[in-house]
C-alpha atoms as a printed R data frame, in Angstrom:
    type eleno elety resid chain resno       x       y       z
1   ATOM     1    CA   MET     A     1 -21.893 -32.872  15.549
2   ATOM     2    CA   SER     A     2 -20.741 -30.458  18.252
3   ATOM     3    CA   ASN     A     3 -18.965 -27.310  17.138
4   ATOM     4    CA   TYR     A     4 -15.736 -28.430  18.827
5   ATOM     5    CA   SER     A     5 -15.671 -31.604  16.729
6   ATOM     6    CA   LYS     A     6 -15.811 -29.692  13.473
7   ATOM     7    CA   LYS     A     7 -12.635 -29.533  11.420
8   ATOM     8    CA   ILE     A     8 -10.481 -26.394  11.348
9   ATOM     9    CA   ALA     A     9  -7.589 -26.421   8.877
10  ATOM    10    CA   ILE     A    10  -4.579 -24.115   8.608
11  ATOM    11    CA   VAL     A    11  -3.068 -23.915   5.134
12  ATOM    12    CA   ASP     A    12   0.616 -24.856   5.098
13  ATOM    13    CA   TYR     A    13   2.360 -23.914   1.864
14  ATOM    14    CA   GLY     A    14   5.820 -23.577   3.408
15  ATOM    15    CA   ALA     A    15   5.466 -20.147   4.992
16  ATOM    16    CA   GLY     A    16   6.267 -19.360   8.606
17  ATOM    17    CA   ASN     A    17   4.031 -17.971  11.352
18  ATOM    18    CA   LEU     A    18   1.814 -21.068  11.511
19  ATOM    19    CA   GLY     A    19   2.710 -21.828  15.119
20  ATOM    20    CA   SER     A    20   1.312 -18.557  16.447
21  ATOM    21    CA   VAL     A    21  -2.007 -19.189  14.661
22  ATOM    22    CA   VAL     A    22  -2.169 -22.726  16.088
23  ATOM    23    CA   ASN     A    23  -1.413 -21.427  19.580
24  ATOM    24    CA   ALA     A    24  -4.092 -18.743  19.321
25  ATOM    25    CA   LEU     A    25  -6.723 -21.311  18.335
26  ATOM    26    CA   LYS     A    26  -5.654 -23.698  21.088
27  ATOM    27    CA   LYS     A    27  -6.460 -20.976  23.611
28  ATOM    28    CA   PHE     A    28 -10.103 -21.565  22.656
29  ATOM    29    CA   GLY     A    29  -9.783 -25.322  23.112
30  ATOM    30    CA   ARG     A    30  -9.560 -25.900  19.358
31  ATOM    31    CA   ASN     A    31  -7.230 -28.436  17.791
32  ATOM    32    CA   PRO     A    32  -6.657 -27.303  14.200
33  ATOM    33    CA   ILE     A    33  -4.819 -29.397  11.648
34  ATOM    34    CA   VAL     A    34  -1.894 -27.841   9.790
35  ATOM    35    CA   THR     A    35  -1.809 -29.320   6.311
36  ATOM    36    CA   SER     A    36  -0.204 -28.939   2.899
37  ATOM    37    CA   ASP     A    37  -2.739 -31.396   1.425
38  ATOM    38    CA   ALA     A    38  -5.331 -29.562  -0.677
39  ATOM    39    CA   ALA     A    39  -7.792 -32.443  -0.305
40  ATOM    40    CA   GLU     A    40  -7.657 -32.108   3.499
41  ATOM    41    CA   VAL     A    41  -8.251 -28.367   3.263
42  ATOM    42    CA   LEU     A    42 -11.331 -28.958   1.110
43  ATOM    43    CA   LYS     A    43 -12.790 -31.224   3.820
44  ATOM    44    CA   ALA     A    44 -12.483 -28.559   6.525
45  ATOM    45    CA   ASP     A    45 -15.444 -26.693   7.992
46  ATOM    46    CA   ALA     A    46 -13.354 -23.520   8.363
47  ATOM    47    CA   VAL     A    47  -9.925 -22.598   7.020
48  ATOM    48    CA   PHE     A    48  -7.193 -20.220   8.169
49  ATOM    49    CA   PHE     A    49  -4.859 -19.009   5.426
50  ATOM    50    CA   PRO     A    50  -1.877 -17.217   7.014
51  ATOM    51    CA   GLY     A    51   0.981 -15.932   4.925
52  ATOM    52    CA   ASP     A    52   4.318 -14.190   5.054
53  ATOM    53    CA   GLY     A    53   7.222 -13.563   2.704
54  ATOM    54    CA   ALA     A    54   7.026 -12.543  -0.948
55  ATOM    55    CA   ALA     A    55   3.755 -12.803  -2.869
56  ATOM    56    CA   GLY     A    56   5.395 -14.292  -5.988
57  ATOM    57    CA   ALA     A    57   6.978 -17.149  -4.042
58  ATOM    58    CA   THR     A    58   3.717 -17.617  -2.146
59  ATOM    59    CA   MET     A    59   1.745 -18.006  -5.373
60  ATOM    60    CA   LYS     A    60   4.242 -20.497  -6.815
61  ATOM    61    CA   SER     A    61   4.073 -22.643  -3.690
62  ATOM    62    CA   LEU     A    62   0.266 -22.468  -3.551
63  ATOM    63    CA   GLU     A    63  -0.026 -23.494  -7.191
64  ATOM    64    CA   ASP     A    64   2.578 -26.258  -6.890
65  ATOM    65    CA   LYS     A    65   0.652 -27.778  -3.963
66  ATOM    66    CA   GLY     A    66  -2.784 -27.342  -5.545
67  ATOM    67    CA   MET     A    67  -3.709 -24.977  -2.731
68  ATOM    68    CA   ALA     A    68  -4.601 -22.014  -4.959
69  ATOM    69    CA   ALA     A    69  -7.353 -24.028  -6.655
70  ATOM    70    CA   ALA     A    70  -8.531 -25.403  -3.305
71  ATOM    71    CA   ILE     A    71  -8.785 -21.937  -1.737
72  ATOM    72    CA   LYS     A    72 -10.713 -20.649  -4.764
73  ATOM    73    CA   GLU     A    73 -13.110 -23.574  -4.489
74  ATOM    74    CA   LEU     A    74 -13.669 -22.979  -0.772
75  ATOM    75    CA   ILE     A    75 -14.430 -19.313  -1.362
76  ATOM    76    CA   GLU     A    76 -16.738 -20.066  -4.305
77  ATOM    77    CA   LYS     A    77 -18.644 -22.476  -2.035
78  ATOM    78    CA   ARG     A    78 -18.757 -19.788   0.683
79  ATOM    79    CA   ARG     A    79 -16.928 -21.974   3.171
80  ATOM    80    CA   PRO     A    80 -15.558 -19.786   5.991
81  ATOM    81    CA   VAL     A    81 -11.990 -18.668   5.195
82  ATOM    82    CA   PHE     A    82  -9.781 -16.323   7.243
83  ATOM    83    CA   ALA     A    83  -6.776 -14.992   5.288
84  ATOM    84    CA   ILE     A    84  -3.951 -13.153   7.042
85  ATOM    85    CA   CYS     A    85  -1.246 -10.724   5.797
86  ATOM    86    CA   VAL     A    86   0.181 -12.115   2.522
87  ATOM    87    CA   GLY     A    87  -2.806 -14.466   2.587
88  ATOM    88    CA   LEU     A    88  -4.950 -11.374   2.041
89  ATOM    89    CA   GLN     A    89  -2.677  -9.918  -0.631
90  ATOM    90    CA   VAL     A    90  -2.643 -12.971  -2.904
91  ATOM    91    CA   LEU     A    91  -6.448 -12.932  -3.009
92  ATOM    92    CA   LEU     A    92  -6.207  -9.906  -5.309
93  ATOM    93    CA   SER     A    93  -5.591  -9.931  -9.068
94  ATOM    94    CA   THR     A    94  -1.957  -8.803  -9.224
95  ATOM    95    CA   THR     A    95   0.853  -7.514  -7.024
96  ATOM    96    CA   GLU     A    96   3.612  -4.988  -7.690
97  ATOM    97    CA   GLU     A    97   5.960  -6.924  -5.420
98  ATOM    98    CA   GLY     A    98   8.981  -8.213  -7.341
99  ATOM    99    CA   GLY     A    99   7.721  -6.627 -10.562
100 ATOM   100    CA   GLU     A   100   4.231  -7.681 -11.576
101 ATOM   101    CA   TYR     A   101   2.928 -11.059 -10.405
102 ATOM   102    CA   ARG     A   102  -0.421 -12.644 -11.095
103 ATOM   103    CA   CYS     A   103  -2.287 -13.593  -7.936
104 ATOM   104    CA   MET     A   104  -5.531 -15.548  -7.396
105 ATOM   105    CA   ASP     A   105  -7.905 -12.846  -8.710
106 ATOM   106    CA   ILE     A   106 -10.575 -13.740  -6.152
107 ATOM   107    CA   ILE     A   107 -10.884 -10.074  -5.144
108 ATOM   108    CA   PRO     A   108 -10.357  -7.826  -8.199
109 ATOM   109    CA   GLY     A   109  -7.676  -5.262  -7.543
110 ATOM   110    CA   LYS     A   110  -3.961  -4.703  -7.138
111 ATOM   111    CA   VAL     A   111  -1.432  -4.972  -4.308
112 ATOM   112    CA   ARG     A   112   0.682  -1.814  -4.262
113 ATOM   113    CA   LYS     A   113   3.906  -0.810  -2.532
114 ATOM   114    CA   LEU     A   114   3.617   1.641   0.339
115 ATOM   115    CA   PRO     A   115   4.727   5.102  -0.841
116 ATOM   116    CA   ALA     A   116   8.359   6.180  -0.815
117 ATOM   117    CA   GLY     A   117   9.333   8.288   2.166
118 ATOM   118    CA   LEU     A   118   7.545   6.099   4.691
119 ATOM   119    CA   LYS     A   119   9.341   3.751   7.043
120 ATOM   120    CA   ILE     A   120   9.062   0.384   5.285
121 ATOM   121    CA   PRO     A   121   8.098  -2.166   6.330
122 ATOM   122    CA   HIS     A   122   5.156  -0.751   8.228
123 ATOM   123    CA   MET     A   123   5.832  -2.619  11.459
124 ATOM   124    CA   GLY     A   124   4.096  -2.340  14.800
125 ATOM   125    CA   TRP     A   125   0.736  -1.318  16.214
126 ATOM   126    CA   ASN     A   126  -1.757   0.773  14.289
127 ATOM   127    CA   GLN     A   127  -5.449   1.548  14.460
128 ATOM   128    CA   VAL     A   128  -8.117  -0.131  12.351
129 ATOM   129    CA   LYS     A   129 -11.189   1.945  11.528
130 ATOM   130    CA   GLN     A   130 -14.311  -0.159  11.031
131 ATOM   131    CA   VAL     A   131 -16.030   0.952   7.818
132 ATOM   132    CA   MET     A   132 -18.600  -1.873   7.711
133 ATOM   133    CA   ARG     A   133 -21.050  -3.025  10.374
134 ATOM   134    CA   HIS     A   134 -20.492  -6.749  10.872
135 ATOM   135    CA   SER     A   135 -20.503  -9.384  13.633
136 ATOM   136    CA   PHE     A   136 -16.808  -9.878  12.840
137 ATOM   137    CA   PHE     A   137 -16.303  -6.769  15.009
138 ATOM   138    CA   THR     A   138 -18.354  -7.903  18.007
139 ATOM   139    CA   ASP     A   139 -16.760  -6.662  21.269
140 ATOM   140    CA   ILE     A   140 -13.943  -4.937  19.347
141 ATOM   141    CA   PRO     A   141 -13.942  -1.134  19.636
142 ATOM   142    CA   ASP     A   142 -13.617   1.029  16.562
143 ATOM   143    CA   ASN     A   143 -10.027   2.230  16.046
144 ATOM   144    CA   ALA     A   144  -8.615  -0.651  18.102
145 ATOM   145    CA   ASN     A   145  -4.905  -1.328  17.635
146 ATOM   146    CA   PHE     A   146  -3.601  -4.387  15.774
147 ATOM   147    CA   TYR     A   147  -0.094  -5.552  14.879
148 ATOM   148    CA   PHE     A   148   1.180  -5.020  11.313
149 ATOM   149    CA   VAL     A   149   4.278  -6.155   9.409
150 ATOM   150    CA   HIS     A   150   4.105  -5.387   5.670
151 ATOM   151    CA   SER     A   151   5.546  -3.324   2.825
152 ATOM   152    CA   TYR     A   152   2.626  -3.657   0.376
153 ATOM   153    CA   TYR     A   153  -1.104  -3.021   0.726
154 ATOM   154    CA   ALA     A   154  -4.257  -4.253  -0.965
155 ATOM   155    CA   ASP     A   155  -6.174  -1.879  -3.228
156 ATOM   156    CA   PRO     A   156  -9.467  -3.633  -4.157
157 ATOM   157    CA   SER     A   157 -11.357  -2.366  -7.208
158 ATOM   158    CA   ASP     A   158 -14.686  -2.980  -5.458
159 ATOM   159    CA   ARG     A   159 -14.600  -0.676  -2.442
160 ATOM   160    CA   SER     A   160 -17.643  -2.408  -0.919
161 ATOM   161    CA   VAL     A   161 -15.454  -5.318   0.262
162 ATOM   162    CA   ILE     A   162 -13.357  -3.017   2.463
163 ATOM   163    CA   ALA     A   163 -14.442  -3.603   6.056
164 ATOM   164    CA   GLY     A   164 -11.533  -1.906   7.805
165 ATOM   165    CA   SER     A   165  -8.997   0.769   6.936
166 ATOM   166    CA   THR     A   166  -5.755   1.959   8.493
167 ATOM   167    CA   ASP     A   167  -3.861   5.228   8.080
168 ATOM   168    CA   TYR     A   168  -0.126   5.067   7.438
169 ATOM   169    CA   ASP     A   169   0.390   8.411   5.738
170 ATOM   170    CA   LEU     A   170  -2.273   7.157   3.326
171 ATOM   171    CA   PRO     A   171  -5.441   5.251   4.224
172 ATOM   172    CA   PHE     A   172  -5.240   1.631   3.059
173 ATOM   173    CA   CYS     A   173  -7.486  -1.408   3.193
174 ATOM   174    CA   SER     A   174  -6.665  -3.480   6.286
175 ATOM   175    CA   ILE     A   175  -9.726  -5.784   6.378
176 ATOM   176    CA   ILE     A   176 -11.705  -7.373   3.550
177 ATOM   177    CA   ILE     A   177 -15.034  -9.107   4.068
178 ATOM   178    CA   ARG     A   178 -17.037 -10.734   1.277
179 ATOM   179    CA   ASP     A   179 -19.625 -13.402   2.052
180 ATOM   180    CA   ASN     A   180 -17.779 -15.925   4.280
181 ATOM   181    CA   LEU     A   181 -14.332 -14.651   3.296
182 ATOM   182    CA   PHE     A   182 -12.523 -12.597   5.948
183 ATOM   183    CA   ALA     A   183  -9.027 -11.217   5.415
184 ATOM   184    CA   THR     A   184  -6.769  -8.975   7.482
185 ATOM   185    CA   GLN     A   185  -3.527  -7.241   6.558
186 ATOM   186    CA   PHE     A   186  -2.495  -7.314  10.238
187 ATOM   187    CA   HIS     A   187  -1.815 -10.376  12.401
188 ATOM   188    CA   PRO     A   188  -4.700 -11.015  14.833
189 ATOM   189    CA   GLU     A   189  -2.724 -13.780  16.557
190 ATOM   190    CA   LYS     A   190  -0.095 -11.182  17.517
191 ATOM   191    CA   SER     A   191  -2.581  -8.454  18.440
192 ATOM   192    CA   GLY     A   192  -3.507  -9.251  22.018
193 ATOM   193    CA   GLU     A   193  -7.093  -9.383  23.274
194 ATOM   194    CA   HIS     A   194  -8.657  -7.679  20.261
195 ATOM   195    CA   GLY     A   195  -6.946 -10.074  17.867
196 ATOM   196    CA   LEU     A   196  -8.120 -13.083  19.873
197 ATOM   197    CA   GLN     A   197 -11.623 -11.629  19.934
198 ATOM   198    CA   MET     A   198 -11.528 -11.404  16.146
199 ATOM   199    CA   TYR     A   199 -10.647 -15.107  15.973
200 ATOM   200    CA   THR     A   200 -13.512 -15.839  18.383
201 ATOM   201    CA   ASN     A   201 -15.927 -13.865  16.221
202 ATOM   202    CA   PHE     A   202 -14.825 -15.702  13.080
203 ATOM   203    CA   LEU     A   203 -15.285 -19.093  14.742
204 ATOM   204    CA   LYS     A   204 -18.796 -18.071  15.827
205 ATOM   205    CA   ILE     A   205 -19.673 -16.880  12.320
206 ATOM   206    CA   ALA     A   206 -18.262 -20.135  10.917
207 ATOM   207    CA   CYS     A   207 -20.199 -22.137  13.556
208 ATOM   208    CA   VAL     A   208 -17.125 -24.175  14.443
């Protein structure tokens, strides 16, 4: 089976921003499926898990559609998964957003609100410092700029999963890598050439 015939799925749980991920992948000649069917996601060779909106509503939709269990299964089987923005946040144990919501607990830790006094949401371009050597960063310079839109940040208990950090008055985790799980707080599909390179690197790692 050629790499271009392998199946790439984008998780659709009712959030927006799916079109920009599809368009980014089509630039590489890929034809991903956008699906809300957990069974289809489990058949994929690589999965993109974008997210936006509130974490509590995201978790409810994921659980209602059976997607939370499917994503956990993919990650347990070390299938390549790329989570984006709220997709990263709901991988953690809990979030402060909207009170205290239980998330998927795949990455132990808590999602915290950015400190008072900062302009919230954190919106626009900011640098990502690479704190882990990995092929995910091939042809991407250290401290490259990526596009952020968020009011909360991930605080993993296990600091070894932090692959990138960003300073917004405080340093926060902006990339998580664990096995074949890759997650970014920023939006690679909105981050120009470096964001597209990150998608290219993931596809190479995933062999799709």
